C-alpha positions in Angstrom: 139.9 122.8 13.1 141.9 121.4 10.2 141.0 118.2 8.5 143.2 116.0 6.4 142.1 117.6 3.2 143.1 121.1 4.5 139.7 122.7 5.3 139.5 125.0 8.3 136.4 126.4 10.0 136.3 129.8 11.8 134.1 129.5 14.8 131.2 131.9 14.3 129.6 134.1 17.0 126.1 135.4 16.9 125.7 137.9 14.1 128.6 136.6 12.0 127.7 137.0 8.3 130.5 135.2 6.3 134.2 134.5 5.8 136.1 135.7 2.8 139.4 134.1 1.8 142.3 136.2 0.4 143.6 134.6 -2.8 146.8 133.2 -1.3 144.9 131.9 1.8 147.0 133.7 4.3 144.2 136.1 5.5 140.4 135.7 6.1 138.0 138.7 6.3 135.2 138.1 8.7 132.2 140.3 8.7 129.7 140.7 11.6 126.2 141.9 10.9 124.5 144.5 13.0 121.0 145.1 11.5 121.6 146.3 8.0 125.3 147.2 8.5 128.5 145.3 9.1 131.8 145.5 10.7 134.8 143.5 9.4 137.9 142.0 11.0 141.0 140.4 9.4 142.1 137.0 10.7 145.7 135.9 10.1 145.8 132.2 9.3 148.1 130.3 11.7 148.7 133.3 13.9 145.6 133.3 16.0 145.3 137.1 15.7 142.4 139.2 14.6 142.6 142.9 13.5 139.3 144.7 13.7 138.6 147.4 11.1 135.9 150.1 11.0 132.2 149.1 11.4 129.0 150.5 10.1 129.4 149.6 6.4 126.3 149.2 4.3 125.9 145.8 2.7 127.4 142.6 4.1 129.1 140.9 1.2 132.9 141.0 0.8 135.5 140.3 -1.8 139.3 140.7 -1.8 141.0 142.7 -4.5 143.8 140.9 -6.4 146.4 143.0 -4.6 145.5 141.3 -1.3 145.5 144.7 0.5 141.9 145.9 -0.1 138.4 144.5 0.4 135.1 145.4 -1.3 132.4 145.3 1.4 129.2 146.7 -0.1 130.2 150.0 -1.7 133.1 150.5 0.6 136.7 149.7 -0.5 138.7 149.1 2.7 142.5 149.0 2.9 143.2 146.3 5.4 146.7 147.6 6.1 145.8 151.3 6.8 142.0 151.1 7.5 141.5 153.8 4.8 138.0 153.8 3.4 136.9 154.8 -0.2 133.4 154.5 -1.5 132.4 153.5 -5.0 130.1 156.1 -6.4 127.0 154.7 -8.0 124.0 156.5 -9.7 121.0 157.8 -7.8 118.8 155.0 -6.5 115.6 157.0 -6.4 112.7 154.7 -6.8 114.8 151.6 -6.1 117.8 150.1 -4.4 121.1 148.3 -5.0 120.6 144.6 -4.4 124.2 143.4 -4.8 127.7 144.4 -5.9 130.4 142.1 -7.2 134.0 142.8 -7.9 135.5 141.6 -11.3 138.4 139.2 -10.9 140.8 141.7 -12.3 139.8 144.2 -9.6 139.1 147.1 -12.1 135.4 147.1 -12.2 132.2 146.0 -10.4 128.8 144.8 -11.4 125.7 145.8 -9.5 122.1 144.9 -9.5 119.7 147.9 -9.4 116.1 147.0 -8.4 113.4 149.3 -9.6 110.3 149.4 -7.4 106.9 149.6 -9.0 105.0 152.9 -8.9 101.7 151.0 -8.4 100.9 147.9 -6.4 99.7 146.0 -9.5 103.0 146.5 -11.3 105.9 144.0 -11.2 109.4 145.2 -10.0 112.3 144.7 -12.3 116.0 144.7 -12.1 118.9 146.0 -14.3 122.5 144.8 -14.0 125.1 147.4 -14.6 128.9 147.6 -14.7 131.2 150.4 -13.8 134.9 151.0 -13.2 136.2 151.1 -9.6 137.2 154.7 -10.4 134.6 157.2 -11.4 133.1 156.4 -14.8 129.8 156.2 -16.6 128.1 152.9 -15.8 127.4 150.5 -18.7 124.0 148.6 -18.8 124.6 144.8 -19.1 121.2 143.3 -18.7 118.1 145.3 -19.6 114.9 145.0 -17.5 115.2 141.6 -15.8 111.6 141.1 -14.5 111.6 140.4 -10.8 114.1 141.1 -8.0 117.7 140.0 -7.8 118.1 138.5 -4.4 120.5 140.3 -2.1 124.2 139.2 -2.1 123.8 136.6 -5.0 125.5 138.6 -7.8 128.8 136.8 -8.5 131.4 137.0 -11.3 132.8 133.8 -12.9 136.6 133.2 -12.3 137.3 134.3 -15.9 135.1 137.4 -15.5 133.0 136.6 -18.6 129.7 135.7 -16.9 127.7 136.8 -13.8 125.5 134.4 -11.7 122.6 135.6 -9.6 119.3 134.6 -8.2 116.1 136.4 -9.1 112.7 136.1 -7.5 109.2 137.3 -8.6 108.6 139.8 -5.8 109.1 140.7 -2.2 106.7 138.1 -0.9 108.8 135.3 -2.5 111.6 133.5 -0.6 112.6 131.2 -3.5 113.9 132.2 -6.8 115.7 131.1 -10.0 119.4 130.6 -10.5 120.6 132.5 -13.7 123.7 133.5 -15.5 124.3 136.3 -17.9 127.2 136.8 -20.4 128.8 140.0 -21.4 126.4 140.3 -24.4 123.4 140.4 -22.0 122.2 136.9 -22.8 120.7 135.3 -19.7 119.6 131.7 -19.0 117.9 129.8 -16.2 120.0 127.1 -14.5 117.9 126.1 -11.5 114.7 126.8 -9.5 113.7 126.7 -5.9 116.8 128.6 -4.7 116.4 130.4 -1.3 118.0 133.6 -0.3 120.2 135.2 1.0 123.1 134.4 -1.3 125.9 134.2 1.2 124.3 131.1 2.7 122.8 129.4 -0.3 125.1 130.4 -3.3 125.6 130.6 -6.2 129.3 129.7 -5.8 131.5 129.3 -8.8 133.8 126.3 -9.1 137.5 127.1 -9.8 137.1 126.0 -13.5 134.3 128.5 -14.1 132.3 125.7 -15.7 130.3 124.6 -12.6 128.1 126.4 -10.1 127.2 125.2 -6.7 124.0 126.3 -5.2 121.3 125.2 -2.7 117.8 124.1 -3.5 114.7 123.7 -1.2 113.5 120.1 -1.0 109.9 121.2 -0.7 109.5 124.7 -2.3 105.8 124.9 -1.6 106.4 124.5 2.1 109.7 126.5 2.5 109.5 129.0 5.4 105.9 128.0 6.1 106.6 124.9 8.3 107.8 125.4 11.8 111.1 123.6 11.3 112.0 125.2 8.0 111.9 122.4 5.5 115.2 121.0 4.3 117.6 122.2 1.6 120.4 120.3 -0.2 123.5 121.2 -2.3 123.5 120.9 -6.1 126.0 121.5 -8.8 125.1 122.6 -12.4 127.4 122.2 -15.3 127.1 125.2 -17.6 128.5 123.4 -20.7 126.1 120.4 -20.5 123.3 121.9 -18.5 123.4 118.8 -16.2 122.4 119.4 -12.5 123.7 116.9 -9.9 122.6 116.6 -6.3 125.6 116.6 -4.0 124.1 116.2 -0.5 121.2 113.8 0.2 119.7 114.7 3.6 116.0 114.9 4.6 114.9 117.6 7.0 118.3 119.3 7.3 119.2 122.8 6.2 122.4 122.3 4.2 124.1 125.6 3.2 127.4 127.5 2.7 128.7 125.3 -0.2 132.5 125.8 -0.5 134.7 124.5 -3.3 138.1 122.9 -2.7 140.9 124.6 -4.6 141.1 121.7 -7.1 137.3 121.7 -7.7 136.8 118.1 -6.9 135.3 118.4 -3.4 132.6 120.6 -1.9 132.3 121.3 1.8 129.1 122.5 3.3 127.4 123.1 6.6 124.6 120.6 7.5 122.3 121.9 10.1 120.0 119.8 12.3 116.7 120.4 14.0 116.2 118.4 17.2 112.4 118.2 16.7 111.4 120.5 19.6 108.9 123.2 18.6 109.9 126.6 19.9 107.1 128.6 18.3 104.9 127.1 15.6 104.1 130.6 14.3 107.6 131.7 13.4 110.6 130.3 11.5 112.7 128.2 13.8 116.4 127.8 13.2 118.6 124.7 13.5 119.8 123.6 16.9 123.3 122.6 15.8 125.4 121.9 12.7 128.0 119.6 11.3 130.6 120.2 8.6 130.5 117.7 5.7 132.5 117.1 2.5 131.2 115.5 -0.7 133.0 114.7 -3.9 131.5 116.4 -7.0 131.5 113.1 -8.9 129.3 111.5 -6.1 131.9 108.9 -5.0 132.1 110.0 -1.4 130.4 112.1 1.3 131.6 112.2 4.9 131.5 114.4 8.0 134.7 116.1 9.2 133.3 117.7 12.4 131.2 117.0 15.4 128.7 119.6 16.6 129.3 123.0 15.2 127.4 126.3 15.2 124.4 126.1 12.8 125.1 127.8 9.5 128.9 128.0 10.0 130.5 129.8 7.1 133.5 128.0 5.6 136.8 129.0 3.8 138.8 126.2 2.1 142.5 127.2 2.3 145.2 126.1 -0.2 
């Protein structure tokens, strides 16, 4: 659908991971998750046509290159015109794994989070954040030994390419973490706590001005993923200059996710997901029954729904 303010929603099917907008808004990359791998298709806005590319890519987080002809999906660089595939070569991951890769806004390099697993059960895992050129080069260590695990798909460059945002959690048994940013000198700071994973659903998402970050926080961190109906989450924005955190959505018992900035940075759209109260299985996590798409002003002056019933957790792309 298209609302008065220009936001469109791509109907998601089971297994849809997320939607990635090309810079000019004329193409959307849509990834579909199959276990731990993905396939990706290209949707031409306004033409109702979808072009399927190859499947089986490792990692399910995509970003467009500035040229608008290539996508970074995990380690794979995919040419959307020819389907040609190129893989970014990263160092040996023995004793660990790559938790996330993010493309620099200029398209020349990537940052990635390398999680080191403990040799003994009593030891705490730690993460290093590295940078490397898209072509073959020697990686450069940006952040030395960040204690804990960087949550998957949360690593994200600022629009100016001078900072990285990510979510880190203490260990594998944790589902909530801390929102952090690190500058190019390796200086990291905490901006928020109680942030769930995975990042494609809960953020962090940079505002167009690079000064604000949108993210999702659990309303009751101590109960998150332990209550049958999955306790609620709400959308927040933190100002990096002032340190002020502002709550954008104000729902109880809903899972609000997929925050998405308007091009001008004054509005945020998000998916608000509702539980109907019926217990499916009290021993497992139960997912929302349906969703709605809402828009809120960052200054708090307005919040309103722009859709009726939608698929729960619908990913959004705000077009120019």
